[in-house]
N, C-alpha and C positions, 0 to 999 in steps of 0.2 A: 478414476470408479475402482478399481481395482483398489488403488492403497485407501480409499472411501470405506468401502466397505474392509479390509485391514484392520484396521487401528478402531476402525468403531463410529466409526461418523459415517453424515446421512443415513441414519437407518428407512428405511422406508425409504416404499416407495415415492414417496410423493418425494423426499429430497432428491433424488437419482436425475427423478426429473427433471429437475430443477438445475443440481448440476452441468448436465445436457443442456437446459437453453442455454448456463449460459457459458457452453464451449471453453470451460477454464484447458484443456489443448492449446487448442490452433490461442491462446492470448498466450503460453511462452511459450510457443511456434514463433509466434508471431513478435516478442518479445526479445526473446534469445536467440533465433535463429541458424546459428551458429553451435550453437551448444553438440557437445556428448547424447548421444541417448540416454547416459548414465543423468549425465546434462540434468538438458529435456528433463526429462521424469521427479526431479529432485525439482526442480524451476514445478511443474508443475501442478508437485503436492504439496511446494509453502502456499502456490496462489492459492489454493484448494481449502487447506488452513485455512486463510489466511479472510475468505469466503465464511467458512463456518465460526471462526471466535464472533465478525461482524455480527450476523445476520440469530447468530447468541446471543446479544444482549438487543439489537435491532426487537427480535421478533420476541422477544419472554419483558415479565410483567414489569416495572419501573421498582419493586422493592428488592426485588430481586438482582436488574444490576448493579445496585450499590457493590448490596456485598458479595455481587458475585468477580465486580474488578480489584477489590482488599487479597477476595483468600485469590482470584488465580493472577495480581500480583505477586504475593509469597508463594505460589506453584511454578511459579516463569520462573525466578529465580534462581533456588531451590535445585530445579530443571539445570540449567544450565549453567547452574554451578558444576550439579554433578551429586548436587546429594539424594537426600531422600523427601518423601513428602507423605505425609496421612490421606487417600482414595479422599474425595468428592464426591458432590452431586454426579451423575451419569452422566449432563449433556457434560461436565468442566472433568471427568474423567479423561472421555474422550477427546475432546481440546488437549491433553494434555499431551495424552500416550501419543498421539500423531505430533505434539511438537522433539515427545523425546527420540520419536523414532525421527523426526529431521535432525537435530544435534546427532545422532547416532550418526548418521551418514555427511555433516556438516563438515563433523569433526576429522571427520576424515580425510581434508584433502584442507585443511585451514591452517593458518601462522595465528598462535596464536597474539598477537598484536589486532589482526582481526579479526575471530571470535570475542576480542576486547570489544568496539564496535562495533558489530551483532549487536552481539549481549546490548549493549547501552541503547543500539537502536531503536530494538524488541521491548526494553522494559516500557520505552518513552510509550511505544505504539499501547503500548498494558492501560497503563496510565491516562492515555487524554478518553480513554472510556468514559474512566472519573468525569468530567469537565464537562464532556455532553450527557450523565449523562443529572448531574447537578444542574444546571443546563435546562435537558428537560421538564425536572423535578419544578423550580423555580417559574416553566412558562416561559425563560428571559431569551430576547435573544442580545446573539453578542456583537458588535461591534466590530466595523472592519478588520479595523488594524488585528485584534486579535484575533478575530477568526481567521486572518490570512498563516499567523504565527503558530498557533494553535494545528491548523491545518498539514500543518506540516507531517506529523506525529498521528494523525488522524490515520493519514491513510496508507499506513505503511509502505510508504516508499521506499523510505530509505533507508532500512532490512530487504527491502527486496533490490537496490541501486549495490546497496553489501553484498551478494549474490552473483554480481551481474560478476567480479573482481574473478575471481577462481574460472569462472562462467572463459572467462576469454584468454586464459592463462594466465593471466599479470603473477608477477611476484611478488608480496601490497608491500616486501619494504625499499622497496623499488620510486616508487614514487610517493612522492612527501601528501601525507593525504590533510593535515593540515596548511598546505598553500590557500594566503584566503579566497583565490582563485580556483578552486579548485568546488573550493567550496561553495564561493557562487553561484558553480553552473553545474551543481549537484538539488541547494537551490532552486532555481531556476526551473530544472528538471521535475524538483518532487513539483512542481505550484501551475509549470503548464501542463504537470496532468491528469493536478486534484482542479485544478477550475476548465480544462473539457471535462470529467468526467462532470462540473454541474451542473459544466451549462449541456448536459445531457441527459440528465436526472435529474433535476429538479424539477418535472412536475410530479413526478414518479415521489419528492422523499413531501413535495407540497399537499396531494392525496393524502402525505403520511402523518401527514404534521409534526414535520423534522422541521427544522430553520435551521440545520446545520450547513448551506448553500451560502452560494453565495448569492445565486441573482433572489432568493429569498431577505435573502439578508437587509439587501437594495432595497427592494422594491417594501419589505412590510416594516426590517427598522430605518431606513433613508430616505420613506415617500416617491426611493423612480418606478418611473410608469418599466413593464416586464422587457422591454422592444427594447431600449434605453438599454435596461439592466443586464438583457442580454446583449447589446450591443458594444458599452462596456469594459461585458470580457472579453468578448473575443479583440477587442484592441490589446487587452493587458497582454494577452496566450503569444501575440501576434507586434511584441517589443519584446517582450521574453526571446518569442526564438529570433530575432535580430540578434542581441544580447546576449546570446547565448554566439550563435557563428560567433562573433566579434573578440567572445572570447576565449574562446577557442583557439583561434587567432594568436591571436598575441601568449596563449598559457604555448603552443607549440612553435611560438620565435620563441620566445626563450631557453626553454628545454633541452636541457644536456642527451647525456648517456639514452638514457629511458624515453628518448622522441615516439620511439615504437610504439612501449608500452600503455604511454596520455595518447597518444592516437587512435589505440588500441581499447578503449574508455568510455573518450569522446565519440567515436563510432558505437558504442553498445549505450550510451544513454541517449547519442538520437534514435538511438534505434524502437530502444526501449518508450518513448516521446514518441512517432507515427506511430507505432502494435501497436499503443494501448490504445491509440485514437482512431485506426484502423477496425479495433480489434469491439472496441464500446460501440459504434456504430452500426457490430452488430449483435450485439450478445443481446439474449435478452432480460441480461439482469437491468438494466437501468430507464427497464420500459414500462410506461403509468399499466394503469389497468384497460383504458381505452387502445393503447398502440398492442397489447400482449392480446389482446379480443383481433387486435385486425391481423 
């Protein structure tokens, strides 16, 4: 809460109440329980920033959203490369101030190679808002394959996973981050988080008329009934968890000198999946109107 006020985000009583209901400190604590106080505060502030950026687009007029994506792509690129930018509208300026502060703190404890990966994932995340907004403008429901592919970017899962690496004390150069099996496990974690989120939030998003949710795509785009859609996604999540365990075992069997660092990262990935699920069950973030009144 203090950080949000410091960078100019969540101004006003209603936004502060909204953040209190989300319970971001609990979210951070459940996803990085091993973190030092400094790292925990960084993760907490990163998650708060992600929610603010998400809401900037969700709660704004359609015409603003597409223009804002283009402005923020330029602004974020300049901030993350150390350049200077022309100030924008107040709401965007606060978002940029928040990112600038986060980036200052992140740079203090990360390698150039790690920063390059993180920057790429952040830029993919902000660019995904353009895809969502074009779909909204055209009243377009994406198909399942396209949605799952783009959902890797829309949920900010990958830059959040990047932040695990320094909090776990893993030297970035010690592991092969292009290893196909590591990439596959990261994909599984991202998709498991987002599909679990879709299962919890689809009624709220249906009320808002937002079809960027796999449950709603199966219902409205594929003609699947609600119960069957939910069951299908639940089965996919269960299959992902089994595949993760098998893949993690194979990785550990063939890993050499840096096996301990890999084991630590796999532990972090597992904790993120379970922590996100447990937090989202308790948070008011994804409750629909009838649930929020209970």
